[in-house]
N, C-alpha and C positions, 0 to 999 in steps of 0.2 A: 504493500499500500505507499503510497509515493506521498508528499507533504500536502498536497493538494487537498485531502479527505477532507472534508467538515463534519463536525459533528455538530449537529442542527437540533436549536433548544425548540421545544415547542411544548409550555407548561399550561396548564390549565386548572385556575386557583379557583378548584372549588364551584364551577359553575352550576353542579346540581342545589347549590345554596341561594343560588342569586333569585331574587321573587320572576313571579313568572312573565311576566311585563319587562320585565328587564334584561332577560334569559336570550341572550343573541350566540349564544353558544355555536348551534349549526355555522351560522356563517363566520361566528371569528374561525371555525377549525376551518372551514373550506378556503376561504380567504389569507389567512397568516400560512396555513400550510402552503398554497401555492407560492406566497410572496416569498417564502423561505426557501422552498425547493429550486425555486427560478434565480433566487442567489447564490444556491448552493450549485446551479451549474454551471456561473460565471469562474473565468479561468483563475485561478489562484484563492480563491473564496475564502472567505474567514467566518467565522461563526456567524450564524443568524442570530440577534438580538429581539427577543419577544417582548417588546414593552408592554405592549397591552395585558398580558401578564406578569411581566416585570420578574420573570426568573431565568434563568437560563441554567444550564444543566454539562454537567463536565464530567469526565469519569474519575475516579480516586479511590484507594482505598483503606477499608478501612476494619479495627480487629481481623476476623477472620474470612473478610468477606468482600466482594465487591463493591462498592455503592454507588448509584449515578446520580441521586439525589443532591447527596449535603452539601455543596456549596452555599447554594441558598437554602439552604432546609439543615440547619442546625440540629435541631431536633431528633432527626433521624441519625446524624451521627454519633451525637451525643448516648443515643440508643444502642447505636454498635458499639461505641469505646467502651461501655458496661458489659457488655458481653449479653445482650437481650436480643439482639438481633441469632437466628437459627438460619446456620448455613444448610442449602439444600441440596444445591449441586447436582443436581439430576438431568439428564439429557433426552429428549426425545427426537426423532428422525421421522421427515416426511421428505418422500421425493430428493434423498440424496440433501437437505439441510437438516442441519441439526442444532436444535434449540438446549440452551441448557437455563433451568430456573435456579439461579445461582444463592438465592436467599431469601430469608422471610420473615416478618416482624407482625406481632399482632398487640396491640393493648385495645382499651373501650375507646378511642377517640377512631383510632385509622389502623390500618392492614398496607404494611409496605411490600414491596416482592422488586425482586430484578430479574430479568430473561438477557442471554446475549445468545450471538451464533455468530463464528469464524469459519472460512473456508475460501474457496476460489469457484470464481465464474466469469466468464465473457464479461468485457469490461461495459459493454450495454444490458446488463443485467444487474440487478441488486434485490435484495429481497426487506421485507420486512415482515410484524406483528402487527396484527389489525382484530378486529370483533373481538375486544379484551372482556371474557368474560370470569369474574369470581363471586363463586356461590358455597351457602354452607348444608351442613350435612340435609338440614331441612328442606332447600332448595332457594331460601331468601340468596336474592342476587346483590350484589353491595355493588353500590355504584361510585364511578372513578372520582375523586376530589380532584387532585392532581396527579401531573406525569408526564413523561414520554421520555425522546432520546434519539440516536439516529446515528448514523456512521453513514462505510459507503465504501466502493471501492477507488482506488486511483488512477487517476489519467485516462484521458482518450473516451472512445463511442464503443470501440471495434466491436464488431460481433463474434468473430474470430480469435481474436487475443487474450488470454486471461489476466485476472489478476486479482488478489489475495481482496477479500470483503471482511468486514467486523462492524458488527453493528450489534445495540443494545438498548433495551427501552426499561425504564424502570416507572411503578405507581404505587399511588397509593389511595385504597380504597377505605369506604365511610364506615366506620365499624357501627355508628350510632345504629345503621337501621339493622341491625340484629336488636330485635326483640329482647329488653330484660338487660340487655350489655352494662348501661349505666349502671341501674338498682338493684342488678340480680347477677352481675358478671359469673359466666362459667370458668372453671380452669384451665380448660383449654377448648380450643378451636378445629371443627374438623374439615376442612376447605375443599372445594376443589378449582384448578382453574383452569380454563378453554381458551384457546388463543388461535386463531388464523392465521396462518403462513401465507404471504401472499410473494410471489414471484412477478416483480415490476420490469419490464423490457421496454426500453428505450429506443425510439426512432433514430441511427445514425444519424440522418439529413436534419435532425431537431435538436440533437447534440454538438453536432457540428457549426449550426446558423446561432447557437446560444454559448458554444464556448464548453468545454471540458471541466470535469471534475465531481467531487460532491457526491453525496449519498442522499438516501429522502429518509424525513427525520420522522417519528411517530409523534401522532397526534394527542392532545389531551383530551377529558374526557367527553364524551359526545355527552346527549340528552339524554340517549338510552344508557349513559353511563359505558360505553364503549371509547375503545380509541382509536374506532376508525378513520380513517381518512380517505378521501376521492382521487381519483386521479386525474392530472391535468393534461392537456395537450400532448402528443408525442410518446404520452403513455400506454401500456400495454397490462393492465393488473390481472392476473391470473393466479384463483384461489388453489394453492396446493394440498390444502388441508388443514384438517382440526387437530392439534396436540393437548394432549390435558395431562394434568399433573393431580395426584389428590395425597395430602400432606397434613398434619396436625401442627398445632401451634398453641406455647404456653399463652394465655391471655392474663396482660398485665393490666388490672382494674384501676379505676382513677379516683383520684380525690376532688372532691363534688363539695362547693359551697351554693348555697341557693341564696340568692342575694336579695334579689325583687328590691331594687330600689329606682327611683326615678327622680331625675333633674333635668330643671329647668334653663337655657343659656340663654339670660337676661337678653343679649344684644341680638341674635337671632332669631329666638322666640323658638327655638326646636327643643320639644321635649324628648328626653332619650330614656327606656326604662332596660337596667340592666338586669337578665331574667336570672341564672346561674352559670357558674364557670366549672369545666370539666378539665381535670389538669391531668394528664397523665405523662411519662417520660420522654414523648417525642412531641407533644402536641399539646395547647392551650386552647382550650375552644369555649365563645361564652354567647348568650341569646340576648340581641336589643331591639328593643323593637322603640319604632317613631311615629312621633307626632310633630307637623301632619306627616302622613304615611307617604310622601312622596320624598321624604328626605329621608329615606334608609337608603344608605350607600356606603362606600368602604371605607372605616374609620381609618383618621391618622391618630395612635394607640402610645401612650407612655407610661410607664408601669415601675412602681415602688413598689417592694419587697422588704419590711420591717424595718422600716426606715434607709433602706438602698434603693438608690437607681437603678434599675434594669434597663441599660441601652439596647434600644431593636429598632433594625432596619427598616426601611419601610417595605422591603423585599418579602420581609419574616411576617407580613400584615395580609390576610385578606378575607374574601368571604369564603363559609362554611355550610354545610347543611345543618339543617333542624331536626332535631329531634321530637318524630309525633309530626302531628300536623301544623303546619307553620300559620301562625294567625298573618290577616292581612297586614302591612307595614312593619313587620317583623323580619329579620336578618340572623344569621349566624355568622359570628368572625374566628376567625382562628389566627395561633400567632405559632409559628415553624419554631418553637424553641422550649429545650429542655428544662423545665421549671418543678419536676416533680421532688426535688428532693427539698425545695425553699421553703423560705418558714410560714407562718400562719396569718401574719398580718399585711394585708394587700392594699394596695389603691391602684385602680385601673383609672387613668385620665383621657378622655378622647378630647383632641384639642383640633378636629379637622375631619369633613366629611368630603370624601373624594366623587366628583360624578365624571366618567370617564364619555369623550366625547364624540367616541370612534370605538367602531365594532372590532377592528384587531390594526395592527402597526408593530412591523418590525424596521431592523436593519439591517444591509449586508452588504456587502461587496467585494472587490477583486483588487489586485495589486494596485492598481493606480487611480481608482475610484473608489464612491460607496452612495449607498444609496439608498432613502427610506420609502417606507410604504407605509400608507394610514388609509384604511376602508371605512367610511364614513356615509349614514343618510343625505340622499341628493340636495335635504335642505341646510344639511350641515358642510357642504363642502366649500363655501365662499367665507363663512364667518372662522371655519376651521384652517383654511388657508392663508386666510389674514391673520390668524395668530402665529403658523408657521414661518409666513415672511417675518413677524414682529421677533420672534424668537431667532430665528438666522439672523437678522441685522444688529439684536443686541449680542450674539456669541460670537461674531466678524466670523462670518462663515459667505464664502459666494458661493452661492447654488444657482440653479435653475428649479422651477418648481411647474410642476405639470398635473394636469387633471385627465381622467381617461376611466371610463366605467365605476364612476363613483368612488375612485381610488386617487389620493393626492400622491404624486411620485419627486420624491426630490433628489435632484442629483449634483454632487459636489467632490471635491478631490479628494484625495484618500488623506489628505492633512485633516480632515473632521471626522475620520472616524471614531476618533474616541468622545468628539464634543455633539455629534448628530444624535445619540439616543438619549440626552440629556431636554436635544431641541421638541423631539418628537412627543418625548412623556409629555413635556411641559405647555404644547402646544396643545395636548386632548385633552389635558384633565382641567376640571377646576374644583375650586378647592372653598368650603364654608368654614371659615375659622369659628371658634367657639371654645369652651370650656364645661366639659361634661365629667365630675369627679367622682368615683366609687369607690368606699371603704368596706373593706368586709375581710370575715376571718377566714382562710382557708382550714376546713379540720384536717390532723394529721393523718396521712395513711397506715 
């Protein structure tokens, strides 16, 4: 595999937890996937950055297993370093393609696992995992809350020359979809994972026209809770078959605080109720309800435990699922941080509410240029384009901005590579500032 291979990042931060009228996940998956894969085929391309999801994936080794998620998933990293992750290392093969289920982990908030495949194939053929399903022994299916991955073969697009390929995908599933897992958790979980292995054959003429390189990326959770991604022009996708694994994991129970506090910010007039907080070794989840209900958006959060501030990166905070039937105006939120061993005196402060103006956004490029892609509703094209141009000017970036098919495309020189992701994020995010503080006791485990 040559140095032009790409690890493509596509993370879905809890699209299953987004209120129904906000759930644009199918659009995000289709458009972000297409934009990212287009960037992957540019000559010498570097990793696409999924700004809408604000998460990137890169392979790293922790404890006894290799985990893709942890660079911006310190909760899973901490669980691995504490030897709470179970090595699986079981291989399954279909049509000559071998897939290894490397590891799995389960607590009352989420179940995480990672899969990989290594082999040789013609340069115009790649493989990926789609239609991913995880269910319990009684048939309860667990939706994906975030995950993805990628990889590929190096160089060219020849249908006759062979190249090494390597790709992997890592996913986290919503454990709270299992009845009783919070209040009466079992000691173990018996699970079945089913995935479809797809062969993606690319038209050499299309590859030649768009440049060589890269691999396809995995998608985030779909509306049906799968990691399926649609093909784009020049691709033929063939399902090789379904692979299955049955395995049992120890389940780590949660620390739970029933908070039920309501705070109104005087300046904005927005009222937020913190329902309850659920803490496990890999994740913190909480329920938030808003008045007015249309204020229910992604929160900016600060956290203090026993009087000590806990630094949080914005990429660690996202939308999560809701246990049971979600009331109107309520969302789940999550922090991918390990605070299971933290103290009992907690303060959660919400300092802002973020509203994203784009369906999806990303940045990618080659050795001599960089491109940003923003997909929006038709009525938002001009407002977002104006914001993009303002942010480009403020950042001192010389770039062209074009619109095609409800997508804003930004093209700049490679010197803008580090600055352009921030431009795209700021141009596509509105923030309502305020202060909502909640003080409570988290019972010991």
